[in-house]
Structure formats: structure tokens, C-alpha cells
N, C-alpha and C positions, 0 to 999 in steps of 0.2 A: 056451747055444745052443738056439734054439727047435726045431730040426729042420725037417722039411718043412712049408711053409706054403702055404695057399691064396693066391690073388691078393689077396683082401680082407684077410687077415691080414698079408700082406707090406706092403700099402699102409698099414695102421694102424701097423705097426712102424716103417716108414720115416718116417711123419709124426711119430712120437715120438722119432726119433733125430736126432742131429746129424751123424753120419757112418756109413759102412758099412765093415765089415771083410771082406776076402776072404782068409782065411788058408789058401790052397790050397798043396798040395805044389808045389815048384818043378820040375815034370816037364817033359820036353822038349816035349811037345805043348802044354802051357800056355805055355811060353816062346815058342812060334812063333805063338800066336794070342791073341785077346782073349776071355776067357770071357763067356758070355751074361750072367752076373750083373753085369758091369760096365755093360752097357747098361741093365739094370734100375735100378742105382744112379744112373746119370746121369739117367735119366728122372725120378727122384725129386729130382734136384738135390742129391745128397749127395756129399761127398768120399769117395774110395775109398782105403782103407788096405790095401795088398796086400803079400804076401810073394813074389809072382811077379816074376821078373826077365824080361829079354828084351823082346819086343814089348809085352806088357801093362804091365810096369813102365815102359818108355820112354814109352808112350802117356800114362800117368798123370802122369809127371814133366814131360814136354814140354808138355802141355796145362794144367799146373798145376791138376789136378783131384783131387789126392791125394798120398799118400806111399807109396813103396816101402820096406819094412823087410826086414831079414834074419832068416830063421829060424835062421841059424847063430850069431847073436850073442844071448846069453841075454836081455838086456833091451832088445833093439832095438824091439820092439813097444811096450813100456812107455815108452821114451824118446820114440818118435814120438807116442804119444797124449798124453803129458805136455806135450810141446812145443806140440801143437795146442791143448790146453785152456788153456794159458798165453797163447795168442794167438788169442782168439776171432775177431778180424778175419780171420785166415787161413782159418778154417773158413768164414766168410761169403764170402770171395773164391773159395775152391775150390768152394763150393756154386754160386755164380753161374756160374763157368766150366763146371762139370759140366753144369748145365742148358742153358747156351748151346751147348755142343758137341753135346749130345744133340739139341736142337731144330734146330740148323743142319746136322747131318750124318746123324743116325740115326733121326729121327722117322718115323712111318709115311708122312706126306705127302711128305717129302723122298725117302725110299727108293723109294716107289711111283712118284713122278714120274721118278726116275732110271731105273727099270726100263722104264717106258713109253718114255722117250726112247731108251733103248738098243734096245728092240725095233723102234721106228720106224726108227732109223738102220740096223739090220741089214736090215730089209725094203727100205729105199730103196737099200741097197748092192747088192742082188741084182737 
């Protein structure tokens, strides 16, 4: 684990990686939200392998952008990674889905335009 990275270091690491792992504790606040790292990973077009259940795990699974594994089963992460590397076409598919979801819903342009539209609608409603 590389520890804290600058933006440039993170970009280089992502370019050299086939997938990203989010081995976070399955805490209640993580179960109710999607961690910022997920958006970084999607912006790089990388599959997300995560131990978080709840909203984040459901998001990854439903959108076919990665795999949720269990911290409570000893070899769950190993099995998930092994299955992915035995099926490289699945990594490619999840990568495409990840980038597509990011560009369609979470990119700066999309989010900024949604904010502008919302502000205009609130202004017009008053």
C-alpha cells in the first residue's frame, strides 16, 4: 500500500493498474454513502473491488463496475481477484462501465450543469 499520494502519483499508479481496491472497514457511515475514492477510481475507468456493503457495494454490483467481497470470509478477496484475473474480459467490461458511469453521471461538466439547472429552477420557482 503506497500511503498518501499526490494527484500525479495517483494518476500514474492508476495508469499502471488494471483495477482498484477499496479495502475499507464496513462501518455504518460507509454503508450509507459512496466514498470519494470510488469516484476517483471511476474517473480512471477502473473496476472497484470493495469490502463495503450497503449503498457502495450495491452501487458497484448494480452498475457492474466491480466486485464486493467480504472481510469476514478469509479468502474472499483472494477469490474475487483470482476470478477476475482468470476472466480478463470481465475486467475490460467493468472498466468500460466504470468510465461510462463516471462520464455520464459524475464528471465535472455533468455535475456543474445539474447544479446550474437546479439553481435556475429554484430562482424561477420564487
